PQR file with spaces between the fields and no chain letter, atoms N, CA, C, O and H, PARSE charges and radii, in Angstrom:
ATOM       1  N    MET     1     105.504   72.939  116.598 -0.4000 1.5000
ATOM       2  CA   MET     1     106.734   72.888  115.843 -0.0000 2.0000
ATOM       3  C    MET     1     106.859   71.540  115.168  0.5500 1.7000
ATOM       4  O    MET     1     106.558   70.513  115.776 -0.5500 1.4000
ATOM       5  N    PHE     2     107.292   71.528  113.936 -0.4000 1.5000
ATOM       6  CA   PHE     2     107.459   70.283  113.208 -0.0000 2.0000
ATOM       7  C    PHE     2     108.920   70.007  112.966  0.5500 1.7000
ATOM       8  O    PHE     2     109.712   70.924  112.753 -0.5500 1.4000
ATOM       9  H    PHE     2     107.537   72.363  113.442  0.4000 1.0000
ATOM      10  N    PHE     3     109.279   68.724  113.001 -0.4000 1.5000
ATOM      11  CA   PHE     3     110.640   68.305  112.728 -0.0000 2.0000
ATOM      12  C    PHE     3     110.610   67.295  111.609  0.5500 1.7000
ATOM      13  O    PHE     3     109.689   66.483  111.508 -0.5500 1.4000
ATOM      14  H    PHE     3     108.635   67.978  113.174  0.4000 1.0000
ATOM      15  N    TYR     4     111.607   67.350  110.783 -0.4000 1.5000
ATOM      16  CA   TYR     4     111.729   66.363  109.697 -0.0000 2.0000
ATOM      17  C    TYR     4     112.923   65.490  110.020  0.5500 1.7000
ATOM      18  O    TYR     4     114.007   65.983  110.331 -0.5500 1.4000
ATOM      19  H    TYR     4     112.354   68.009  110.864  0.4000 1.0000
ATOM      20  N    GLU     5     112.710   64.195  109.943 -0.4000 1.5000
ATOM      21  CA   GLU     5     113.788   63.246  110.165 -0.0000 2.0000
ATOM      22  C    GLU     5     113.891   62.346  108.953  0.5500 1.7000
ATOM      23  O    GLU     5     112.880   61.847  108.459 -0.5500 1.4000
ATOM      24  H    GLU     5     111.830   63.795  109.691  0.4000 1.0000
ATOM      25  N    LEU     6     115.098   62.135  108.472 -0.4000 1.5000
ATOM      26  CA   LEU     6     115.314   61.281  107.318 -0.0000 2.0000
ATOM      27  C    LEU     6     114.982   59.822  107.618  0.5500 1.7000
ATOM      28  O    LEU     6     115.236   59.338  108.721 -0.5500 1.4000
ATOM      29  H    LEU     6     115.919   62.541  108.873  0.4000 1.0000
ATOM      30  N    THR     7     114.429   59.141  106.664 -0.4000 1.5000
ATOM      31  CA   THR     7     114.232   57.698  106.781 -0.0000 2.0000
ATOM      32  C    THR     7     115.581   57.065  106.536  0.5500 1.7000
ATOM      33  O    THR     7     116.542   57.747  106.180 -0.5500 1.4000
ATOM      34  H    THR     7     114.223   59.534  105.768  0.4000 1.0000
ATOM      35  N    GLU     8     115.655   55.739  106.729 -0.4000 1.5000
ATOM      36  CA   GLU     8     116.922   55.063  106.438 -0.0000 2.0000
ATOM      37  C    GLU     8     117.338   55.260  104.977  0.5500 1.7000
ATOM      38  O    GLU     8     118.506   55.487  104.660 -0.5500 1.4000
ATOM      39  H    GLU     8     114.875   55.185  107.019  0.4000 1.0000
ATOM      40  N    TRP     9     116.327   55.162  104.098 -0.4000 1.5000
ATOM      41  CA   TRP     9     116.594   55.360  102.665 -0.0000 2.0000
ATOM      42  C    TRP     9     117.045   56.810  102.395  0.5500 1.7000
ATOM      43  O    TRP     9     117.938   57.052  101.583 -0.5500 1.4000
ATOM      44  H    TRP     9     115.379   54.977  104.355  0.4000 1.0000
ATOM      45  N    GLY    10     116.410   57.767  103.094 -0.4000 1.5000
ATOM      46  CA   GLY    10     116.742   59.160  102.916 -0.0000 2.0000
ATOM      47  C    GLY    10     118.147   59.518  103.377  0.5500 1.7000
ATOM      48  O    GLY    10     118.735   60.476  102.876 -0.5500 1.4000
ATOM      49  H    GLY    10     115.685   57.571  103.754  0.4000 1.0000
ATOM      50  N    HIS    11     118.685   58.772  104.313 -0.4000 1.5000
ATOM      51  CA   HIS    11     120.040   59.035  104.799 -0.0000 2.0000
ATOM      52  C    HIS    11     121.075   58.945  103.677  0.5500 1.7000
ATOM      53  O    HIS    11     122.113   59.605  103.737 -0.5500 1.4000
ATOM      54  H    HIS    11     118.207   57.994  104.720  0.4000 1.0000
ATOM      55  N    ASP    12     120.798   58.133  102.654 -0.4000 1.5000
ATOM      56  CA   ASP    12     121.709   58.049  101.516 -0.0000 2.0000
ATOM      57  C    ASP    12     121.841   59.388  100.780  0.5500 1.7000
ATOM      58  O    ASP    12     122.853   59.657  100.133 -0.5500 1.4000
ATOM      59  H    ASP    12     119.955   57.597  102.605  0.4000 1.0000
ATOM      60  N    LEU    13     120.797   60.221  100.891 -0.4000 1.5000
ATOM      61  CA   LEU    13     120.776   61.506  100.235 -0.0000 2.0000
ATOM      62  C    LEU    13     121.462   62.614  101.051  0.5500 1.7000
ATOM      63  O    LEU    13     121.789   63.672  100.514 -0.5500 1.4000
ATOM      64  H    LEU    13     119.974   60.002  101.416  0.4000 1.0000
ATOM      65  N    GLU    14     121.673   62.369  102.330 -0.4000 1.5000
ATOM      66  CA   GLU    14     122.195   63.388  103.225 -0.0000 2.0000
ATOM      67  C    GLU    14     123.522   63.998  102.730  0.5500 1.7000
ATOM      68  O    GLU    14     123.633   65.224  102.723 -0.5500 1.4000
ATOM      69  H    GLU    14     121.407   61.509  102.767  0.4000 1.0000
ATOM      70  N    PRO    15     124.529   63.216  102.319 -0.5600 1.5000
ATOM      71  CA   PRO    15     125.776   63.831  101.864  0.2800 2.0000
ATOM      72  C    PRO    15     125.559   64.779  100.659  0.5500 1.7000
ATOM      73  O    PRO    15     126.211   65.818  100.555 -0.5500 1.4000
ATOM      74  N    ILE    16     124.671   64.418   99.790 -0.4000 1.5000
ATOM      75  CA   ILE    16     124.390   65.261   98.636 -0.0000 2.0000
ATOM      76  C    ILE    16     123.784   66.585   99.070  0.5500 1.7000
ATOM      77  O    ILE    16     124.168   67.642   98.570 -0.5500 1.4000
ATOM      78  H    ILE    16     124.141   63.574   99.874  0.4000 1.0000
ATOM      79  N    LEU    17     122.841   66.529   99.996 -0.4000 1.5000
ATOM      80  CA   LEU    17     122.214   67.774  100.495 -0.0000 2.0000
ATOM      81  C    LEU    17     123.213   68.651  101.200  0.5500 1.7000
ATOM      82  O    LEU    17     123.177   69.871  101.045 -0.5500 1.4000
ATOM      83  H    LEU    17     122.529   65.670  100.402  0.4000 1.0000
ATOM      84  N    VAL    18     124.102   68.065  101.968 -0.4000 1.5000
ATOM      85  CA   VAL    18     125.117   68.801  102.695 -0.0000 2.0000
ATOM      86  C    VAL    18     126.039   69.517  101.679  0.5500 1.7000
ATOM      87  O    VAL    18     126.346   70.700  101.829 -0.5500 1.4000
ATOM      88  H    VAL    18     124.132   67.073  102.093  0.4000 1.0000
ATOM      89  N    HIS    19     126.469   68.769  100.646 -0.4000 1.5000
ATOM      90  CA   HIS    19     127.354   69.394   99.634 -0.0000 2.0000
ATOM      91  C    HIS    19     126.632   70.491   98.862  0.5500 1.7000
ATOM      92  O    HIS    19     127.239   71.518   98.558 -0.5500 1.4000
ATOM      93  H    HIS    19     126.219   67.809  100.524  0.4000 1.0000
ATOM      94  N    LEU    20     125.355   70.303   98.536 -0.4000 1.5000
ATOM      95  CA   LEU    20     124.583   71.332   97.852 -0.0000 2.0000
ATOM      96  C    LEU    20     124.483   72.603   98.699  0.5500 1.7000
ATOM      97  O    LEU    20     124.603   73.715   98.184 -0.5500 1.4000
ATOM      98  H    LEU    20     124.862   69.469   98.783  0.4000 1.0000
ATOM      99  N    SER    21     124.260   72.422  100.007 -0.4000 1.5000
ATOM     100  CA   SER    21     124.149   73.602  100.867 -0.0000 2.0000
ATOM     101  C    SER    21     125.482   74.349  100.957  0.5500 1.7000
ATOM     102  O    SER    21     125.515   75.579  100.979 -0.5500 1.4000
ATOM     103  H    SER    21     124.162   71.519  100.425  0.4000 1.0000
ATOM     104  N    ARG    22     126.577   73.587  101.009 -0.4000 1.5000
ATOM     105  CA   ARG    22     127.897   74.245  101.031 -0.0000 2.0000
ATOM     106  C    ARG    22     128.157   74.988   99.734  0.5500 1.7000
ATOM     107  O    ARG    22     128.688   76.098   99.746 -0.5500 1.4000
ATOM     108  H    ARG    22     126.550   72.588  100.992  0.4000 1.0000
ATOM     109  N    TRP    23     127.784   74.376   98.606 -0.4000 1.5000
ATOM     110  CA   TRP    23     127.946   75.018   97.299 -0.0000 2.0000
ATOM     111  C    TRP    23     127.110   76.294   97.241  0.5500 1.7000
ATOM     112  O    TRP    23     127.568   77.326   96.751 -0.5500 1.4000
ATOM     113  H    TRP    23     127.353   73.473   98.596  0.4000 1.0000
ATOM     114  N    GLY    24     125.870   76.209   97.751 -0.4000 1.5000
ATOM     115  CA   GLY    24     125.005   77.386   97.691 -0.0000 2.0000
ATOM     116  C    GLY    24     125.506   78.535   98.540  0.5500 1.7000
ATOM     117  O    GLY    24     125.344   79.697   98.167 -0.5500 1.4000
ATOM     118  H    GLY    24     125.499   75.370   98.149  0.4000 1.0000
ATOM     119  N    ARG    25     126.112   78.228   99.677 -0.4000 1.5000
ATOM     120  CA   ARG    25     126.645   79.294  100.542 -0.0000 2.0000
ATOM     121  C    ARG    25     127.821   80.009   99.865  0.5500 1.7000
ATOM     122  O    ARG    25     128.106   81.162  100.191 -0.5500 1.4000
ATOM     123  H    ARG    25     126.244   77.284   99.979  0.4000 1.0000
ATOM     124  N    GLN    26     128.495   79.352   98.944 -0.4000 1.5000
ATOM     125  CA   GLN    26     129.632   79.991   98.272 -0.0000 2.0000
ATOM     126  C    GLN    26     129.217   80.770   97.018  0.5500 1.7000
ATOM     127  O    GLN    26     130.051   81.383   96.352 -0.5500 1.4000
ATOM     128  H    GLN    26     128.263   78.416   98.680  0.4000 1.0000
ATOM     129  N    SER    27     127.955   80.738   96.719 -0.4000 1.5000
ATOM     130  CA   SER    27     127.422   81.403   95.554 -0.0000 2.0000
ATOM     131  C    SER    27     127.712   82.912   95.643  0.5500 1.7000
ATOM     132  O    SER    27     127.544   83.517   96.702 -0.5500 1.4000
ATOM     133  H    SER    27     127.277   80.240   97.260  0.4000 1.0000
ATOM     134  N    PRO    28     128.145   83.509   94.532 -0.5600 1.5000
ATOM     135  CA   PRO    28     128.374   84.957   94.572  0.2800 2.0000
ATOM     136  C    PRO    28     127.071   85.702   94.775  0.5500 1.7000
ATOM     137  O    PRO    28     126.028   85.304   94.256 -0.5500 1.4000
ATOM     138  N    LEU    29     127.138   86.791   95.536 -0.4000 1.5000
ATOM     139  CA   LEU    29     125.930   87.613   95.750 -0.0000 2.0000
ATOM     140  C    LEU    29     125.573   88.308   94.442  0.5500 1.7000
ATOM     141  O    LEU    29     126.450   88.761   93.706 -0.5500 1.4000
ATOM     142  H    LEU    29     127.985   87.115   95.957  0.4000 1.0000
ATOM     143  N    ARG    30     124.301   88.385   94.171 -0.4000 1.5000
ATOM     144  CA   ARG    30     123.864   89.144   93.015 -0.0000 2.0000
ATOM     145  C    ARG    30     122.635   89.951   93.370  0.5500 1.7000
ATOM     146  O    ARG    30     121.936   89.654   94.338 -0.5500 1.4000
ATOM     147  H    ARG    30     123.589   88.017   94.769  0.4000 1.0000
ATOM     148  N    GLU    31     122.381   90.965   92.583 -0.4000 1.5000
ATOM     149  CA   GLU    31     121.257   91.814   92.835 -0.0000 2.0000
ATOM     150  C    GLU    31     119.960   91.061   92.653  0.5500 1.7000
ATOM     151  O    GLU    31     119.809   90.309   91.690 -0.5500 1.4000
ATOM     152  H    GLU    31     122.949   91.206   91.796  0.4000 1.0000
ATOM     153  N    THR    32     119.017   91.250   93.566 -0.4000 1.5000
ATOM     154  CA   THR    32     117.765   90.585   93.474 -0.0000 2.0000
ATOM     155  C    THR    32     116.638   91.603   93.471  0.5500 1.7000
ATOM     156  O    THR    32     116.839   92.767   93.818 -0.5500 1.4000
ATOM     157  H    THR    32     119.140   91.861   94.349  0.4000 1.0000
ATOM     158  N    THR    33     115.472   91.167   93.084 -0.4000 1.5000
ATOM     159  CA   THR    33     114.301   92.049   93.109 -0.0000 2.0000
ATOM     160  C    THR    33     113.666   92.005   94.466  0.5500 1.7000
ATOM     161  O    THR    33     114.010   91.168   95.299 -0.5500 1.4000
ATOM     162  H    THR    33     115.309   90.221   92.802  0.4000 1.0000
ATOM     163  N    THR    34     112.737   92.907   94.691 -0.4000 1.5000
ATOM     164  CA   THR    34     111.982   92.956   95.960 -0.0000 2.0000
ATOM     165  C    THR    34     111.177   91.662   96.091  0.5500 1.7000
ATOM     166  O    THR    34     110.581   91.208   95.114 -0.5500 1.4000
ATOM     167  H    THR    34     112.458   93.588   94.013  0.4000 1.0000
ATOM     168  N    PRO    35     111.152   91.069   97.278 -0.5600 1.5000
ATOM     169  CA   PRO    35     110.398   89.824   97.443  0.2800 2.0000
ATOM     170  C    PRO    35     108.905   90.057   97.214  0.5500 1.7000
ATOM     171  O    PRO    35     108.419   91.188   97.211 -0.5500 1.4000
ATOM     172  N    LEU    36     108.216   88.967   97.028 -0.4000 1.5000
ATOM     173  CA   LEU    36     106.790   88.978   96.860 -0.0000 2.0000
ATOM     174  C    LEU    36     106.153   89.438   98.157  0.5500 1.7000
ATOM     175  O    LEU    36     106.528   88.973   99.233 -0.5500 1.4000
ATOM     176  H    LEU    36     108.611   88.048   97.031  0.4000 1.0000
ATOM     177  N    GLY    37     105.187   90.353   98.066 -0.4000 1.5000
ATOM     178  CA   GLY    37     104.495   90.809   99.271 -0.0000 2.0000
ATOM     179  C    GLY    37     103.161   90.067   99.337  0.5500 1.7000
ATOM     180  O    GLY    37     102.224   90.413   98.619 -0.5500 1.4000
ATOM     181  H    GLY    37     104.882   90.731   97.192  0.4000 1.0000
ATOM     182  N    ILE    38     103.071   89.057  100.186 -0.4000 1.5000
ATOM     183  CA   ILE    38     101.845   88.289  100.276 -0.0000 2.0000
ATOM     184  C    ILE    38     101.743   87.634  101.652  0.5500 1.7000
ATOM     185  O    ILE    38     102.746   87.249  102.253 -0.5500 1.4000
ATOM     186  H    ILE    38     103.833   88.776  100.770  0.4000 1.0000
ATOM     187  N    ASP    39     100.504   87.519  102.133 -0.4000 1.5000
ATOM     188  CA   ASP    39     100.310   86.861  103.427 -0.0000 2.0000
ATOM     189  C    ASP    39     100.321   85.346  103.260  0.5500 1.7000
ATOM     190  O    ASP    39     100.311   84.842  102.137 -0.5500 1.4000
ATOM     191  H    ASP    39      99.689   87.832  101.645  0.4000 1.0000
ATOM     192  N    SER    40     100.342   84.628  104.362 -0.4000 1.5000
ATOM     193  CA   SER    40     100.444   83.172  104.281 -0.0000 2.0000
ATOM     194  C    SER    40      99.208   82.535  103.627  0.5500 1.7000
ATOM     195  O    SER    40      99.322   81.538  102.914 -0.5500 1.4000
ATOM     196  H    SER    40     100.350   85.037  105.275  0.4000 1.0000
ATOM     197  N    ALA    41      98.025   83.121  103.876 -0.4000 1.5000
ATOM     198  CA   ALA    41      96.817   82.587  103.228 -0.0000 2.0000
ATOM     199  C    ALA    41      96.882   82.797  101.701  0.5500 1.7000
ATOM     200  O    ALA    41      96.451   81.939  100.932 -0.5500 1.4000
ATOM     201  H    ALA    41      97.932   83.931  104.455  0.4000 1.0000
ATOM     202  N    GLY    42      97.416   83.926  101.287 -0.4000 1.5000
ATOM     203  CA   GLY    42      97.555   84.186   99.864 -0.0000 2.0000
ATOM     204  C    GLY    42      98.587   83.261   99.228  0.5500 1.7000
ATOM     205  O    GLY    42      98.392   82.775   98.113 -0.5500 1.4000
ATOM     206  H    GLY    42      97.766   84.623  101.912  0.4000 1.0000
ATOM     207  N    LEU    43      99.684   83.020   99.942 -0.4000 1.5000
ATOM     208  CA   LEU    43     100.702   82.111   99.423 -0.0000 2.0000
ATOM     209  C    LEU    43     100.125   80.687   99.269  0.5500 1.7000
ATOM     210  O    LEU    43     100.375   80.009   98.272 -0.5500 1.4000
ATOM     211  H    LEU    43      99.842   83.415  100.847  0.4000 1.0000
ATOM     212  N    LYS    44      99.358   80.259  100.266 -0.4000 1.5000
ATOM     213  CA   LYS    44      98.704   78.947  100.168 -0.0000 2.0000
ATOM     214  C    LYS    44      97.759   78.915   98.981  0.5500 1.7000
ATOM     215  O    LYS    44      97.712   77.927   98.248 -0.5500 1.4000
ATOM     216  H    LYS    44      99.155   80.810  101.075  0.4000 1.0000
ATOM     217  N    ALA    45      97.020   79.970   98.792 -0.4000 1.5000
ATOM     218  CA   ALA    45      96.090   80.024   97.660 -0.0000 2.0000
ATOM     219  C    ALA    45      96.821   79.881   96.327  0.5500 1.7000
ATOM     220  O    ALA    45      96.355   79.178   95.430 -0.5500 1.4000
ATOM     221  H    ALA    45      97.058   80.773   99.387  0.4000 1.0000
ATOM     222  N    LEU    46      97.988   80.562   96.197 -0.4000 1.5000
ATOM     223  CA   LEU    46      98.768   80.462   94.965 -0.0000 2.0000
ATOM     224  C    LEU    46      99.397   79.083   94.769  0.5500 1.7000
ATOM     225  O    LEU    46      99.234   78.454   93.723 -0.5500 1.4000
ATOM     226  H    LEU    46      98.366   81.133   96.925  0.4000 1.0000
ATOM     227  N    VAL    47     100.113   78.629   95.784 -0.4000 1.5000
ATOM     228  CA   VAL    47     100.958   77.432   95.632 -0.0000 2.0000
ATOM     229  C    VAL    47     100.193   76.127   95.832  0.5500 1.7000
ATOM     230  O    VAL    47     100.358   75.190   95.051 -0.5500 1.4000
ATOM     231  H    VAL    47     100.246   79.140   96.634  0.4000 1.0000
ATOM     232  N    ILE    48      99.374   76.057   96.846 -0.4000 1.5000
ATOM     233  CA   ILE    48      98.672   74.814   97.161 -0.0000 2.0000
ATOM     234  C    ILE    48      97.366   74.699   96.398  0.5500 1.7000
ATOM     235  O    ILE    48      97.090   73.667   95.786 -0.5500 1.4000
ATOM     236  H    ILE    48      99.239   76.819   97.481  0.4000 1.0000
ATOM     237  N    ASP    49      96.566   75.744   96.432 -0.4000 1.5000
ATOM     238  CA   ASP    49      95.227   75.688   95.847 -0.0000 2.0000
ATOM     239  C    ASP    49      95.209   75.988   94.336  0.5500 1.7000
ATOM     240  O    ASP    49      94.228   75.699   93.651 -0.5500 1.4000
ATOM     241  H    ASP    49      96.791   76.582   96.929  0.4000 1.0000
ATOM     242  N    GLY    50      96.299   76.566   93.834 -0.4000 1.5000
ATOM     243  CA   GLY    50      96.365   76.861   92.405 -0.0000 2.0000
ATOM     244  C    GLY    50      95.536   78.066   91.980  0.5500 1.7000
ATOM     245  O    GLY    50      95.147   78.174   90.816 -0.5500 1.4000
ATOM     246  H    GLY    50      97.096   76.800   94.390  0.4000 1.0000
ATOM     247  N    THR    51      95.261   78.979   92.923 -0.4000 1.5000
ATOM     248  CA   THR    51      94.515   80.173   92.599 -0.0000 2.0000
ATOM     249  C    THR    51      95.339   81.078   91.674  0.5500 1.7000
ATOM     250  O    THR    51      96.497   81.366   91.977 -0.5500 1.4000
ATOM     251  H    THR    51      95.577   78.891   93.868  0.4000 1.0000
ATOM     252  N    PRO    52      94.759   81.533   90.545 -0.5600 1.5000
ATOM     253  CA   PRO    52      95.509   82.449   89.659  0.2800 2.0000
ATOM     254  C    PRO    52      95.858   83.733   90.384  0.5500 1.7000
ATOM     255  O    PRO    52      95.042   84.219   91.167 -0.5500 1.4000
ATOM     256  N    PRO    53      97.031   84.304   90.162 -0.5600 1.5000
ATOM     257  CA   PRO    53      97.444   85.548   90.841  0.2800 2.0000
ATOM     258  C    PRO    53      96.428   86.657   90.673  0.5500 1.7000
ATOM     259  O    PRO    53      96.208   87.429   91.606 -0.5500 1.4000
ATOM     260  N    VAL    54      95.810   86.758   89.533 -0.4000 1.5000
ATOM     261  CA   VAL    54      94.856   87.855   89.268 -0.0000 2.0000
ATOM     262  C    VAL    54      93.680   87.784   90.236  0.5500 1.7000
ATOM     263  O    VAL    54      93.087   88.825   90.517 -0.5500 1.4000
ATOM     264  H    VAL    54      95.988   86.131   88.775  0.4000 1.0000
ATOM     265  N    ARG    55      93.313   86.636   90.753 -0.4000 1.5000
ATOM     266  CA   ARG    55      92.193   86.476   91.669 -0.0000 2.0000
ATOM     267  C    ARG    55      92.507   86.937   93.084  0.5500 1.7000
ATOM     268  O    ARG    55      91.602   87.100   93.903 -0.5500 1.4000
ATOM     269  H    ARG    55      93.795   85.790   90.525  0.4000 1.0000
ATOM     270  N    LEU    56      93.803   87.150   93.378 -0.4000 1.5000
ATOM     271  CA   LEU    56      94.158   87.591   94.724 -0.0000 2.0000
ATOM     272  C    LEU    56      94.075   89.101   94.877  0.5500 1.7000
ATOM     273  O    LEU    56      94.100   89.616   95.995 -0.5500 1.4000
ATOM     274  H    LEU    56      94.538   87.017   92.713  0.4000 1.0000
ATOM     275  N    GLY    57      93.978   89.806   93.768 -0.4000 1.5000
ATOM     276  CA   GLY    57      93.791   91.259   93.807 -0.0000 2.0000
ATOM     277  C    GLY    57      94.831   91.978   94.645  0.5500 1.7000
ATOM     278  O    GLY    57      96.035   91.792   94.472 -0.5500 1.4000
ATOM     279  H    GLY    57      93.958   89.388   92.860  0.4000 1.0000
ATOM     280  N    GLU    58      94.336   92.807   95.558 -0.4000 1.5000
ATOM     281  CA   GLU    58      95.228   93.631   96.409 -0.0000 2.0000
ATOM     282  C    GLU    58      96.046   92.839   97.401  0.5500 1.7000
ATOM     283  O    GLU    58      97.019   93.353   97.951 -0.5500 1.4000
ATOM     284  H    GLU    58      93.358   92.959   95.698  0.4000 1.0000
ATOM     285  N    ARG    59      95.667   91.592   97.640 -0.4000 1.5000
ATOM     286  CA   ARG    59      96.422   90.756   98.593 -0.0000 2.0000
ATOM     287  C    ARG    59      97.813   90.402   98.057  0.5500 1.7000
ATOM     288  O    ARG    59      98.712   90.052   98.822 -0.5500 1.4000
ATOM     289  H    ARG    59      94.876   91.174   97.193  0.4000 1.0000
ATOM     290  N    LEU    60      97.979   90.498   96.729 -0.4000 1.5000
ATOM     291  CA   LEU    60      99.257   90.128   96.121 -0.0000 2.0000
ATOM     292  C    LEU    60      99.915   91.405   95.571  0.5500 1.7000
ATOM     293  O    LEU    60      99.380   92.050   94.669 -0.5500 1.4000
ATOM     294  H    LEU    60      97.250   90.783   96.107  0.4000 1.0000
ATOM     295  N    LYS    61     101.054   91.749   96.115 -0.4000 1.5000
ATOM     296  CA   LYS    61     101.809   92.906   95.675 -0.0000 2.0000
ATOM     297  C    LYS    61     103.102   92.427   95.116  0.5500 1.7000
ATOM     298  O    LYS    61     103.907   91.842   95.841 -0.5500 1.4000
ATOM     299  H    LYS    61     101.489   91.225   96.847  0.4000 1.0000
ATOM     300  N    THR    62     103.337   92.656   93.833 -0.4000 1.5000
ATOM     301  CA   THR    62     104.575   92.210   93.192 -0.0000 2.0000
ATOM     302  C    THR    62     105.219   93.391   92.505  0.5500 1.7000
ATOM     303  O    THR    62     104.563   94.376   92.166 -0.5500 1.4000
ATOM     304  H    THR    62     102.683   93.131   93.244  0.4000 1.0000
ATOM     305  N    THR    63     106.521   93.270   92.309 -0.4000 1.5000
ATOM     306  CA   THR    63     107.251   94.238   91.508 -0.0000 2.0000
ATOM     307  C    THR    63     107.853   93.480   90.335  0.5500 1.7000
ATOM     308  O    THR    63     108.088   92.274   90.415 -0.5500 1.4000
ATOM     309  H    THR    63     107.054   92.470   92.584  0.4000 1.0000
ATOM     310  N    GLY    64     108.094   94.185   89.268 -0.4000 1.5000
ATOM     311  CA   GLY    64     108.684   93.526   88.098 -0.0000 2.0000
ATOM     312  C    GLY    64     107.697   92.797   87.252  0.5500 1.7000
ATOM     313  O    GLY    64     106.519   93.153   87.227 -0.5500 1.4000
ATOM     314  H    GLY    64     107.903   95.164   89.203  0.4000 1.0000
ATOM     315  N    ASP    65     108.135   91.800   86.565 -0.4000 1.5000
ATOM     316  CA   ASP    65     107.364   91.076   85.575 -0.0000 2.0000
ATOM     317  C    ASP    65     106.532   89.983   86.217  0.5500 1.7000
ATOM     318  O    ASP    65     107.083   89.013   86.738 -0.5500 1.4000
ATOM     319  H    ASP    65     109.092   91.511   86.585  0.4000 1.0000
ATOM     320  N    ARG    66     105.194   90.124   86.187 -0.4000 1.5000
ATOM     321  CA   ARG    66     104.328   89.106   86.784 -0.0000 2.0000
ATOM     322  C    ARG    66     104.390   87.795   86.024  0.5500 1.7000
ATOM     323  O    ARG    66     104.036   86.752   86.574 -0.5500 1.4000
ATOM     324  H    ARG    66     104.746   90.912   85.764  0.4000 1.0000
ATOM     325  N    ALA    67     104.832   87.821   84.767 -0.4000 1.5000
ATOM     326  CA   ALA    67     104.964   86.599   83.999 -0.0000 2.0000
ATOM     327  C    ALA    67     105.999   85.661   84.632  0.5500 1.7000
ATOM     328  O    ALA    67     105.899   84.440   84.516 -0.5500 1.4000
ATOM     329  H    ALA    67     105.119   88.669   84.320  0.4000 1.0000
ATOM     330  N    VAL    68     106.986   86.249   85.297 -0.4000 1.5000
ATOM     331  CA   VAL    68     107.985   85.436   86.004 -0.0000 2.0000
ATOM     332  C    VAL    68     107.316   84.697   87.152  0.5500 1.7000
ATOM     333  O    VAL    68     107.604   83.522   87.381 -0.5500 1.4000
ATOM     334  H    VAL    68     107.068   87.241   85.392  0.4000 1.0000
ATOM     335  N    LEU    69     106.433   85.365   87.872 -0.4000 1.5000
ATOM     336  CA   LEU    69     105.694   84.719   88.947 -0.0000 2.0000
ATOM     337  C    LEU    69     104.862   83.564   88.383  0.5500 1.7000
ATOM     338  O    LEU    69     104.837   82.481   88.969 -0.5500 1.4000
ATOM     339  H    LEU    69     106.200   86.319   87.685  0.4000 1.0000
ATOM     340  N    GLN    70     104.188   83.780   87.265 -0.4000 1.5000
ATOM     341  CA   GLN    70     103.400   82.758   86.695 -0.0000 2.0000
ATOM     342  C    GLN    70     104.242   81.551   86.237  0.5500 1.7000
ATOM     343  O    GLN    70     103.805   80.407   86.361 -0.5500 1.4000
ATOM     344  H    GLN    70     104.209   84.659   86.789  0.4000 1.0000
ATOM     345  N    ARG    71     105.434   81.809   85.715 -0.4000 1.5000
ATOM     346  CA   ARG    71     106.312   80.689   85.327 -0.0000 2.0000
ATOM     347  C    ARG    71     106.727   79.878   86.550  0.5500 1.7000
ATOM     348  O    ARG    71     106.808   78.651   86.483 -0.5500 1.4000
ATOM     349  H    ARG    71     105.789   82.738   85.614  0.4000 1.0000
ATOM     350  N    LEU    72     106.991   80.565   87.679 -0.4000 1.5000
ATOM     351  CA   LEU    72     107.320   79.880   88.907 -0.0000 2.0000
ATOM     352  C    LEU    72     106.161   78.995   89.353  0.5500 1.7000
ATOM     353  O    LEU    72     106.354   77.830   89.699 -0.5500 1.4000
ATOM     354  H    LEU    72     106.925   81.561   87.733  0.4000 1.0000
ATOM     355  N    LEU    73     104.965   79.557   89.341 -0.4000 1.5000
ATOM     356  CA   LEU    73     103.803   78.798   89.771 -0.0000 2.0000
ATOM     357  C    LEU    73     103.561   77.611   88.843  0.5500 1.7000
ATOM     358  O    LEU    73     103.196   76.528   89.302 -0.5500 1.4000
ATOM     359  H    LEU    73     104.808   80.504   89.060  0.4000 1.0000
ATOM     360  N    ASP    74     103.763   77.808   87.543 -0.4000 1.5000
ATOM     361  CA   ASP    74     103.637   76.698   86.587 -0.0000 2.0000
ATOM     362  C    ASP    74     104.650   75.592   86.899  0.5500 1.7000
ATOM     363  O    ASP    74     104.346   74.402   86.804 -0.5500 1.4000
ATOM     364  H    ASP    74     104.059   78.687   87.170  0.4000 1.0000
ATOM     365  N    ALA    75     105.868   76.020   87.274 -0.4000 1.5000
ATOM     366  CA   ALA    75     106.934   75.025   87.510 -0.0000 2.0000
ATOM     367  C    ALA    75     106.677   74.186   88.748  0.5500 1.7000
ATOM     368  O    ALA    75     107.102   73.032   88.817 -0.5500 1.4000
ATOM     369  H    ALA    75     106.114   76.986   87.351  0.4000 1.0000
ATOM     370  N    ILE    76     105.975   74.763   89.741 -0.4000 1.5000
ATOM     371  CA   ILE    76     105.776   74.013   90.969 -0.0000 2.0000
ATOM     372  C    ILE    76     104.374   73.414   91.046  0.5500 1.7000
ATOM     373  O    ILE    76     104.008   72.806   92.052 -0.5500 1.4000
ATOM     374  H    ILE    76     105.630   75.700   89.685  0.4000 1.0000
ATOM     375  N    ALA    77     103.601   73.586   89.996 -0.4000 1.5000
ATOM     376  CA   ALA    77     102.211   73.071   89.989 -0.0000 2.0000
ATOM     377  C    ALA    77     102.239   71.578   90.211  0.5500 1.7000
ATOM     378  O    ALA    77     103.105   70.883   89.678 -0.5500 1.4000
ATOM     379  H    ALA    77     103.898   74.081   89.179  0.4000 1.0000
ATOM     380  N    THR    78     101.297   71.075   90.997 -0.4000 1.5000
ATOM     381  CA   THR    78     101.244   69.648   91.332 -0.0000 2.0000
ATOM     382  C    THR    78     100.356   68.862   90.364  0.5500 1.7000
ATOM     383  O    THR    78     100.389   67.631   90.369 -0.5500 1.4000
ATOM     384  H    THR    78     100.594   71.639   91.430  0.4000 1.0000
ATOM     385  N    GLU    79      99.596   69.519   89.570 -0.4000 1.5000
ATOM     386  CA   GLU    79      98.689   68.822   88.626 -0.0000 2.0000
ATOM     387  C    GLU    79      99.154   69.029   87.218  0.5500 1.7000
ATOM     388  O    GLU    79      98.531   68.527   86.282 -0.5500 1.4000
ATOM     389  H    GLU    79      99.568   70.519   89.566  0.4000 1.0000
C-alpha cells in the first residue's frame, strides 16, 4: 500500500484541494457513457508507454467516439 504525504511546500496547496473536492461533490449529476473496458496492463500501455489504442486490439473495448479517447491520451501525454 502506498501513502502520499504533502511536503511543507505542498501544504500550501491543501486548502485549494479541499475546496476543489467540495466543489466537485456539489456538481450536478449528468449522464455519462460506459467506462473504458481495459485491464491494468492495457491502461499502462496507453497512458504510460504511449501505445496507440489500435495496437491494443481486443484488449481495449470502448463505446462511443474513439477520437475522444485519443484526445484524452494526447492531453495527458508526457512527451
